LOZA-14636 format. One record per atom (N, C-alpha, C): residue number from 1; residue in three letters; x, y, z. Coordinates in steps of 0.2 Angstrom, whole numbers. Layout:
// LOZA-14636
num->NUM, residu->ALA, east->X, north->Y, up->Z $
...
//
This chain:
// LOZA-14636
num->1, residu->UNK, east->133, north->-42, up->-43 $
num->1, residu->UNK, east->126, north->-44, up->-42 $
num->1, residu->UNK, east->121, north->-40, up->-45 $
num->2, residu->UNK, east->117, north->-42, up->-49 $
num->2, residu->UNK, east->111, north->-39, up->-52 $
num->2, residu->UNK, east->106, north->-36, up->-48 $
num->3, residu->UNK, east->104, north->-30, up->-49 $
num->3, residu->UNK, east->99, north->-27, up->-45 $
num->3, residu->UNK, east->92, north->-29, up->-48 $
num->4, residu->UNK, east->88, north->-33, up->-44 $
num->4, residu->UNK, east->82, north->-36, up->-47 $
num->4, residu->UNK, east->76, north->-31, up->-46 $
num->5, residu->UNK, east->77, north->-25, up->-43 $
num->5, residu->UNK, east->72, north->-21, up->-43 $
num->5, residu->UNK, east->70, north->-19, up->-50 $
num->6, residu->UNK, east->74, north->-19, up->-55 $
num->6, residu->UNK, east->73, north->-17, up->-62 $
num->6, residu->UNK, east->68, north->-22, up->-65 $
num->7, residu->UNK, east->66, north->-28, up->-62 $
num->7, residu->UNK, east->62, north->-33, up->-64 $
num->7, residu->UNK, east->54, north->-31, up->-62 $
num->8, residu->UNK, east->54, north->-26, up->-58 $
num->8, residu->UNK, east->47, north->-24, up->-56 $
num->8, residu->UNK, east->47, north->-16, up->-56 $
num->9, residu->UNK, east->41, north->-14, up->-59 $
num->9, residu->UNK, east->40, north->-7, up->-60 $
num->9, residu->UNK, east->35, north->-4, up->-55 $
num->10, residu->UNK, east->36, north->1, up->-52 $
num->10, residu->UNK, east->31, north->4, up->-47 $
num->10, residu->UNK, east->30, north->11, up->-49 $
num->11, residu->UNK, east->23, north->12, up->-51 $
num->11, residu->UNK, east->21, north->19, up->-53 $
num->11, residu->UNK, east->16, north->22, up->-49 $
num->12, residu->UNK, east->17, north->27, up->-46 $
num->12, residu->UNK, east->12, north->30, up->-42 $
num->12, residu->UNK, east->8, north->36, up->-45 $
num->13, residu->UNK, east->2, north->37, up->-44 $
num->13, residu->UNK, east->-2, north->43, up->-47 $
num->13, residu->UNK, east->-6, north->45, up->-41 $
num->14, residu->UNK, east->-6, north->52, up->-40 $
num->14, residu->UNK, east->-10, north->55, up->-34 $
num->14, residu->UNK, east->-17, north->55, up->-37 $
num->15, residu->UNK, east->-22, north->52, up->-32 $
num->15, residu->UNK, east->-29, north->52, up->-34 $
num->15, residu->UNK, east->-33, north->57, up->-29 $
num->16, residu->UNK, east->-30, north->59, up->-24 $
num->16, residu->UNK, east->-33, north->64, up->-19 $
num->16, residu->UNK, east->-28, north->66, up->-14 $
num->17, residu->UNK, east->-30, north->70, up->-9 $
num->17, residu->UNK, east->-25, north->72, up->-4 $
num->17, residu->UNK, east->-23, north->66, up->0 $
num->18, residu->UNK, east->-16, north->65, up->-1 $
num->18, residu->UNK, east->-13, north->59, up->3 $
num->18, residu->UNK, east->-15, north->52, up->0 $
num->19, residu->UNK, east->-18, north->52, up->-6 $
num->19, residu->UNK, east->-20, north->46, up->-8 $
num->19, residu->UNK, east->-17, north->44, up->-15 $
num->20, residu->UNK, east->-14, north->38, up->-16 $
num->20, residu->UNK, east->-11, north->36, up->-22 $
num->20, residu->UNK, east->-14, north->30, up->-25 $
num->21, residu->UNK, east->-14, north->30, up->-31 $
num->21, residu->UNK, east->-15, north->23, up->-35 $
num->21, residu->UNK, east->-8, north->21, up->-37 $
num->22, residu->UNK, east->-6, north->15, up->-35 $
num->22, residu->UNK, east->0, north->13, up->-37 $
num->22, residu->UNK, east->0, north->6, up->-41 $
num->23, residu->UNK, east->3, north->7, up->-47 $
num->23, residu->UNK, east->3, north->1, up->-51 $
num->23, residu->UNK, east->9, north->-3, up->-51 $
num->24, residu->UNK, east->9, north->-9, up->-50 $
num->24, residu->UNK, east->15, north->-13, up->-49 $
num->24, residu->UNK, east->15, north->-18, up->-55 $
num->25, residu->UNK, east->20, north->-18, up->-59 $
num->25, residu->UNK, east->21, north->-22, up->-65 $
num->25, residu->UNK, east->27, north->-27, up->-64 $
num->26, residu->UNK, east->27, north->-33, up->-65 $
num->26, residu->UNK, east->32, north->-38, up->-65 $
num->26, residu->UNK, east->31, north->-44, up->-61 $
num->27, residu->UNK, east->36, north->-47, up->-59 $
num->27, residu->UNK, east->35, north->-53, up->-55 $
num->27, residu->UNK, east->37, north->-52, up->-48 $
num->28, residu->UNK, east->33, north->-53, up->-44 $
num->28, residu->UNK, east->34, north->-51, up->-36 $
num->28, residu->UNK, east->36, north->-58, up->-33 $
num->29, residu->UNK, east->42, north->-59, up->-32 $
num->29, residu->UNK, east->45, north->-65, up->-30 $
num->29, residu->UNK, east->50, north->-64, up->-25 $
num->30, residu->UNK, east->54, north->-70, up->-23 $
num->30, residu->UNK, east->59, north->-69, up->-18 $
num->30, residu->UNK, east->64, north->-65, up->-20 $
num->31, residu->UNK, east->66, north->-64, up->-27 $
num->31, residu->UNK, east->71, north->-59, up->-29 $
num->31, residu->UNK, east->69, north->-52, up->-29 $
num->32, residu->UNK, east->62, north->-51, up->-30 $
num->32, residu->UNK, east->60, north->-44, up->-30 $
num->32, residu->UNK, east->56, north->-41, up->-25 $
num->33, residu->UNK, east->54, north->-46, up->-20 $
num->33, residu->UNK, east->49, north->-44, up->-15 $
num->33, residu->UNK, east->52, north->-38, up->-10 $
num->34, residu->UNK, east->58, north->-39, up->-8 $
num->34, residu->UNK, east->61, north->-35, up->-3 $
num->34, residu->UNK, east->62, north->-28, up->-6 $
num->35, residu->UNK, east->65, north->-27, up->-12 $
num->35, residu->UNK, east->66, north->-20, up->-15 $
num->35, residu->UNK, east->59, north->-17, up->-16 $
num->36, residu->UNK, east->55, north->-21, up->-18 $
num->36, residu->UNK, east->48, north->-18, up->-20 $
num->36, residu->UNK, east->45, north->-16, up->-14 $
num->37, residu->UNK, east->45, north->-20, up->-8 $
num->37, residu->UNK, east->43, north->-18, up->-2 $
num->37, residu->UNK, east->46, north->-11, up->1 $
num->38, residu->UNK, east->52, north->-10, up->0 $
num->38, residu->UNK, east->56, north->-4, up->2 $
num->38, residu->UNK, east->53, north->2, up->-2 $
num->39, residu->UNK, east->52, north->1, up->-9 $
num->39, residu->UNK, east->49, north->6, up->-13 $
num->39, residu->UNK, east->42, north->8, up->-11 $
num->40, residu->UNK, east->38, north->3, up->-10 $
num->40, residu->UNK, east->31, north->5, up->-7 $
num->40, residu->UNK, east->31, north->8, up->-1 $
num->41, residu->UNK, east->35, north->5, up->4 $
num->41, residu->UNK, east->35, north->8, up->11 $
num->41, residu->UNK, east->38, north->16, up->10 $
num->42, residu->UNK, east->42, north->17, up->6 $
num->42, residu->UNK, east->44, north->24, up->5 $
num->42, residu->UNK, east->39, north->29, up->3 $
num->43, residu->UNK, east->34, north->26, up->-1 $
num->43, residu->UNK, east->28, north->31, up->-2 $
num->43, residu->UNK, east->24, north->32, up->4 $
num->44, residu->UNK, east->24, north->28, up->9 $
num->44, residu->UNK, east->21, north->29, up->15 $
num->44, residu->UNK, east->25, north->34, up->19 $
num->45, residu->UNK, east->32, north->33, up->19 $
num->45, residu->UNK, east->36, north->37, up->23 $
num->45, residu->UNK, east->36, north->45, up->20 $
num->46, residu->UNK, east->34, north->45, up->13 $
num->46, residu->UNK, east->34, north->52, up->10 $
num->46, residu->UNK, east->27, north->55, up->11 $
num->47, residu->UNK, east->23, north->52, up->15 $
num->47, residu->UNK, east->17, north->55, up->17 $
num->47, residu->UNK, east->10, north->53, up->15 $
num->48, residu->UNK, east->10, north->47, up->11 $
num->48, residu->UNK, east->4, north->44, up->8 $
num->48, residu->UNK, east->0, north->42, up->14 $
num->49, residu->UNK, east->-6, north->44, up->14 $
num->49, residu->UNK, east->-11, north->41, up->19 $
num->49, residu->UNK, east->-14, north->35, up->17 $
num->50, residu->UNK, east->-15, north->34, up->11 $
num->50, residu->UNK, east->-19, north->28, up->8 $
num->50, residu->UNK, east->-15, north->26, up->1 $
num->51, residu->UNK, east->-14, north->20, up->1 $
num->51, residu->UNK, east->-11, north->17, up->-5 $
num->51, residu->UNK, east->-16, north->12, up->-8 $
num->52, residu->UNK, east->-18, north->13, up->-14 $
num->52, residu->UNK, east->-22, north->8, up->-17 $
num->52, residu->UNK, east->-18, north->5, up->-23 $
num->53, residu->UNK, east->-17, north->-2, up->-22 $
num->53, residu->UNK, east->-13, north->-6, up->-26 $
num->53, residu->UNK, east->-16, north->-9, up->-32 $
num->54, residu->UNK, east->-14, north->-8, up->-38 $
num->54, residu->UNK, east->-16, north->-11, up->-44 $
num->54, residu->UNK, east->-11, north->-16, up->-46 $
num->55, residu->UNK, east->-13, north->-22, up->-45 $
num->55, residu->UNK, east->-8, north->-28, up->-46 $
num->55, residu->UNK, east->-10, north->-32, up->-53 $
num->56, residu->UNK, east->-14, north->-28, up->-57 $
num->56, residu->UNK, east->-15, north->-32, up->-64 $
num->56, residu->UNK, east->-9, north->-33, up->-68 $
num->57, residu->UNK, east->-4, north->-30, up->-67 $
num->57, residu->UNK, east->2, north->-31, up->-70 $
num->57, residu->UNK, east->7, north->-36, up->-67 $
num->58, residu->UNK, east->5, north->-39, up->-62 $
num->58, residu->UNK, east->9, north->-44, up->-58 $
num->58, residu->UNK, east->7, north->-51, up->-60 $
num->59, residu->UNK, east->10, north->-53, up->-65 $
num->59, residu->UNK, east->8, north->-60, up->-68 $
num->59, residu->UNK, east->10, north->-66, up->-64 $
num->60, residu->UNK, east->15, north->-65, up->-59 $
num->60, residu->UNK, east->17, north->-70, up->-54 $
num->60, residu->UNK, east->19, north->-67, up->-48 $
num->61, residu->UNK, east->16, north->-70, up->-42 $
num->61, residu->UNK, east->17, north->-68, up->-36 $
num->61, residu->UNK, east->18, north->-75, up->-32 $
num->62, residu->UNK, east->24, north->-75, up->-28 $
num->62, residu->UNK, east->25, north->-81, up->-24 $
num->62, residu->UNK, east->24, north->-79, up->-17 $
num->63, residu->UNK, east->26, north->-84, up->-12 $
num->63, residu->UNK, east->25, north->-83, up->-5 $
num->63, residu->UNK, east->29, north->-77, up->-2 $
num->64, residu->UNK, east->35, north->-76, up->-5 $
num->64, residu->UNK, east->39, north->-70, up->-3 $
num->64, residu->UNK, east->35, north->-63, up->-5 $
num->65, residu->UNK, east->32, north->-63, up->-11 $
num->65, residu->UNK, east->28, north->-57, up->-13 $
num->65, residu->UNK, east->22, north->-56, up->-8 $
num->66, residu->UNK, east->18, north->-61, up->-7 $
num->66, residu->UNK, east->13, north->-61, up->-2 $
num->66, residu->UNK, east->15, north->-58, up->5 $
num->67, residu->UNK, east->21, north->-61, up->7 $
num->67, residu->UNK, east->23, north->-59, up->14 $
num->67, residu->UNK, east->25, north->-51, up->13 $
num->68, residu->UNK, east->28, north->-49, up->8 $
num->68, residu->UNK, east->30, north->-42, up->7 $
num->68, residu->UNK, east->24, north->-38, up->7 $
num->69, residu->UNK, east->19, north->-40, up->4 $
num->69, residu->UNK, east->13, north->-36, up->4 $
num->69, residu->UNK, east->9, north->-36, up->11 $
num->70, residu->UNK, east->9, north->-41, up->14 $
num->70, residu->UNK, east->7, north->-42, up->21 $
num->70, residu->UNK, east->11, north->-37, up->26 $
num->71, residu->UNK, east->17, north->-37, up->25 $
num->71, residu->UNK, east->21, north->-33, up->29 $
num->71, residu->UNK, east->20, north->-26, up->28 $
num->72, residu->UNK, east->19, north->-24, up->22 $
num->72, residu->UNK, east->17, north->-17, up->20 $
num->72, residu->UNK, east->11, north->-15, up->24 $
num->73, residu->UNK, east->6, north->-19, up->23 $
num->73, residu->UNK, east->-1, north->-18, up->27 $
num->73, residu->UNK, east->0, north->-17, up->34 $
num->74, residu->UNK, east->4, north->-22, up->37 $
num->74, residu->UNK, east->5, north->-22, up->44 $
num->74, residu->UNK, east->8, north->-15, up->47 $
num->75, residu->UNK, east->14, north->-14, up->43 $
num->75, residu->UNK, east->18, north->-8, up->45 $
num->75, residu->UNK, east->14, north->-1, up->44 $
num->76, residu->UNK, east->9, north->-1, up->39 $
num->76, residu->UNK, east->5, north->5, up->37 $
num->76, residu->UNK, east->0, north->6, up->42 $
num->77, residu->UNK, east->-3, north->1, up->45 $
num->77, residu->UNK, east->-9, north->1, up->49 $
num->77, residu->UNK, east->-15, north->0, up->46 $
num->78, residu->UNK, east->-20, north->-1, up->49 $
num->78, residu->UNK, east->-27, north->-3, up->47 $
num->78, residu->UNK, east->-29, north->1, up->41 $
num->79, residu->UNK, east->-31, north->-2, up->35 $
num->79, residu->UNK, east->-34, north->0, up->29 $
num->79, residu->UNK, east->-30, north->6, up->26 $
num->80, residu->UNK, east->-24, north->6, up->27 $
num->80, residu->UNK, east->-20, north->11, up->23 $
num->80, residu->UNK, east->-17, north->9, up->17 $
num->81, residu->UNK, east->-17, north->2, up->16 $
num->81, residu->UNK, east->-15, north->-1, up->10 $
num->81, residu->UNK, east->-20, north->-6, up->8 $
num->82, residu->UNK, east->-23, north->-5, up->1 $
num->82, residu->UNK, east->-28, north->-9, up->-1 $
num->82, residu->UNK, east->-27, north->-11, up->-8 $
num->83, residu->UNK, east->-28, north->-17, up->-10 $
num->83, residu->UNK, east->-27, north->-20, up->-16 $
num->83, residu->UNK, east->-34, north->-19, up->-20 $
num->84, residu->UNK, east->-34, north->-15, up->-25 $
num->84, residu->UNK, east->-40, north->-13, up->-29 $
num->84, residu->UNK, east->-41, north->-17, up->-35 $
num->85, residu->UNK, east->-36, north->-20, up->-38 $
num->85, residu->UNK, east->-36, north->-24, up->-44 $
num->85, residu->UNK, east->-30, north->-29, up->-44 $
num->86, residu->UNK, east->-31, north->-35, up->-47 $
num->86, residu->UNK, east->-26, north->-40, up->-47 $
num->86, residu->UNK, east->-27, north->-44, up->-54 $
num->87, residu->UNK, east->-21, north->-47, up->-55 $
num->87, residu->UNK, east->-20, north->-52, up->-61 $
num->87, residu->UNK, east->-24, north->-58, up->-59 $
num->88, residu->UNK, east->-27, north->-62, up->-63 $
num->88, residu->UNK, east->-30, north->-68, up->-62 $
num->88, residu->UNK, east->-25, north->-73, up->-58 $
num->89, residu->UNK, east->-19, north->-73, up->-59 $
num->89, residu->UNK, east->-14, north->-77, up->-56 $
num->89, residu->UNK, east->-14, north->-76, up->-48 $
num->90, residu->UNK, east->-15, north->-69, up->-47 $
num->90, residu->UNK, east->-15, north->-67, up->-40 $
num->90, residu->UNK, east->-21, north->-70, up->-36 $
num->91, residu->UNK, east->-27, north->-70, up->-40 $
num->91, residu->UNK, east->-33, north->-73, up->-37 $
num->91, residu->UNK, east->-31, north->-81, up->-35 $
num->92, residu->UNK, east->-28, north->-84, up->-40 $
num->92, residu->UNK, east->-26, north->-91, up->-39 $
num->92, residu->UNK, east->-22, north->-92, up->-33 $
num->93, residu->UNK, east->-17, north->-88, up->-32 $
num->93, residu->UNK, east->-12, north->-89, up->-26 $
num->93, residu->UNK, east->-16, north->-88, up->-20 $
num->94, residu->UNK, east->-21, north->-83, up->-20 $
num->94, residu->UNK, east->-25, north->-82, up->-14 $
num->94, residu->UNK, east->-29, north->-88, up->-12 $
num->95, residu->UNK, east->-32, north->-91, up->-17 $
num->95, residu->UNK, east->-36, north->-97, up->-16 $
num->95, residu->UNK, east->-32, north->-103, up->-14 $
num->96, residu->UNK, east->-26, north->-104, up->-17 $
num->96, residu->UNK, east->-21, north->-109, up->-14 $
num->96, residu->UNK, east->-19, north->-108, up->-7 $
num->97, residu->UNK, east->-19, north->-102, up->-5 $
num->97, residu->UNK, east->-17, north->-101, up->2 $
num->97, residu->UNK, east->-23, north->-101, up->7 $
num->98, residu->UNK, east->-29, north->-101, up->4 $
num->98, residu->UNK, east->-35, north->-102, up->8 $
num->98, residu->UNK, east->-37, north->-95, up->11 $
num->99, residu->UNK, east->-35, north->-89, up->7 $
num->99, residu->UNK, east->-37, north->-83, up->9 $
num->99, residu->UNK, east->-43, north->-80, up->6 $
num->100, residu->UNK, east->-48, north->-78, up->10 $
num->100, residu->UNK, east->-54, north->-76, up->7 $
num->100, residu->UNK, east->-53, north->-68, up->5 $
num->101, residu->UNK, east->-50, north->-64, up->9 $
num->101, residu->UNK, east->-48, north->-58, up->7 $
num->101, residu->UNK, east->-41, north->-56, up->9 $
num->102, residu->UNK, east->-38, north->-52, up->6 $
num->102, residu->UNK, east->-31, north->-50, up->7 $
num->102, residu->UNK, east->-30, north->-42, up->6 $
num->103, residu->UNK, east->-28, north->-39, up->11 $
num->103, residu->UNK, east->-28, north->-31, up->10 $
num->103, residu->UNK, east->-34, north->-28, up->7 $
num->104, residu->UNK, east->-40, north->-31, up->9 $
num->104, residu->UNK, east->-46, north->-28, up->6 $
num->104, residu->UNK, east->-48, north->-31, up->0 $
num->105, residu->UNK, east->-44, north->-35, up->-3 $
num->105, residu->UNK, east->-46, north->-38, up->-10 $
num->105, residu->UNK, east->-49, north->-45, up->-9 $
num->106, residu->UNK, east->-55, north->-46, up->-12 $
num->106, residu->UNK, east->-58, north->-52, up->-11 $
num->106, residu->UNK, east->-56, north->-57, up->-16 $
num->107, residu->UNK, east->-53, north->-63, up->-14 $
num->107, residu->UNK, east->-51, north->-68, up->-18 $
num->107, residu->UNK, east->-56, north->-70, up->-23 $
num->108, residu->UNK, east->-54, north->-70, up->-30 $
num->108, residu->UNK, east->-58, north->-72, up->-35 $
num->108, residu->UNK, east->-61, north->-66, up->-39 $
num->109, residu->UNK, east->-60, north->-60, up->-36 $
num->109, residu->UNK, east->-63, north->-54, up->-39 $
num->109, residu->UNK, east->-60, north->-53, up->-46 $
num->110, residu->UNK, east->-64, north->-51, up->-51 $
num->110, residu->UNK, east->-61, north->-50, up->-58 $
num->110, residu->UNK, east->-62, north->-42, up->-58 $
num->111, residu->UNK, east->-57, north->-39, up->-56 $
num->111, residu->UNK, east->-57, north->-31, up->-56 $
num->111, residu->UNK, east->-52, north->-28, up->-61 $
num->112, residu->UNK, east->-52, north->-22, up->-63 $
num->112, residu->UNK, east->-47, north->-19, up->-66 $
num->112, residu->UNK, east->-48, north->-11, up->-65 $
num->113, residu->UNK, east->-43, north->-7, up->-66 $
num->113, residu->UNK, east->-43, north->0, up->-65 $
num->113, residu->UNK, east->-44, north->3, up->-72 $
num->114, residu->UNK, east->-47, north->9, up->-72 $
num->114, residu->UNK, east->-48, north->12, up->-78 $
num->114, residu->UNK, east->-44, north->18, up->-80 $
//
């Protein structure tokens, strides 16, 4: 069986004490959601106090991907996981789900990291 984690790349860069900017690239779907969640949760287990997610490289996200991100936010605790940038398709899925904000990210925001 193929390991689908290779379909998603997670890169973390320290931006301050206990703070990480994490760029996720690939498709966040039923095949990749669980292994990606484990990788992101590992960053919290390793001592990150705040994870800022850049999802501009996630061109597709399905319900399983949203659930994985929600589970990460719930497990981490209030405001420890924030989405700071997202691909336009992520905005679309939030709108289809009727979500105005998700992990601090306002649906419809056109943001990018520098």
